[in-house]
N, C-alpha and C positions, 0 to 999 in steps of 0.2 A: 848710108848711116844706120847704126844700130839705136837700139832704144829699149828700154824695160818697164812691160807692164807695171811692175811691183815700184817704177821712180816717179809713176804720175801721184798727184793729189788724189785722194778719194774725194767723192764730193760735199759730205762733211768738213774736211778742211780746203775746199776752195770755198764755202761760205761762209768760213769762220775767215778765210783773208779777204771777202769781199766789206764783211761786217768789220774790221779791220781798218780797212783803207778808207771805208765810209767813214766812219768816226772821223777821220782827220780828213776830211773834204778832201779824199783821194792825192794827196799832197806827201810827198815822202823824201826824205833828206837822203838817204844812203839804201843802196840794196847791195846786198851781197848772196851773190849765186856761184854755183858751178860752172854753166855756162853764161855767154855773153847776150847783151843785146844784139837783133839783125844788124844792126849799125855797127856794133862795136867786129863782128864778125866780116863783116865784107868792109872794114878798112883795115883792119889787121890782115887778113889774108888775101883781099882784090884791090884796095884801093883808092875806093870810094866809096861812101854812106851818107844819112841825114839824121842828124844828131836826134837821140831822147831828150826829153825834157827833164832833168835833174839835177843835183848837185854831184854824188859820186856813183860809181856801177861799179863795183867791184866783183872781180870773177876770175877763178881758178884753173880753168879745164885746159888751159892751152899748156899747162905748165912752163909757165916764162915769168919773167918780171917785165912788163913792158908797158909804158902807157902810152895807150892808144893814141887819147887825148888828154886835154885835161880833167876831164870828167870821166871818163872809162878807162880803168887800170885795172891791167892783169897781172894777179899777184902769186907767185908760188912758195918762192925762199927769203919771204921778206915780210918784215912787220909794219904794218901800215896805222898810224897816228889818223882816226878819221873824226874826233873832235874834241 
C-alpha cells in the first residue's frame, strides 16, 4: 500500500474536523471521500464486513460504479442525488 504524507490532514485540519463533528454531536448524514470505510473495502474485495452507522458513504477510489450496500456507494462515472 502506498501513501503520501502530503495527503494527511494537518493538526489544525484535524482539530477543525473535531470541532465540526462536536457541533453536531458527532452525527452526520453523508460522507464523501476518496477511500471508503474499512467495512466497504472488506465487502467489496473480500465478501464480509461489519457496517458503519451512517446514512450514506460515497467513495471514488475504486474507479467503478457499484453499490456496496444500501449505505455505501462507490461512484466514478455517475451523478448521484444525495438530498
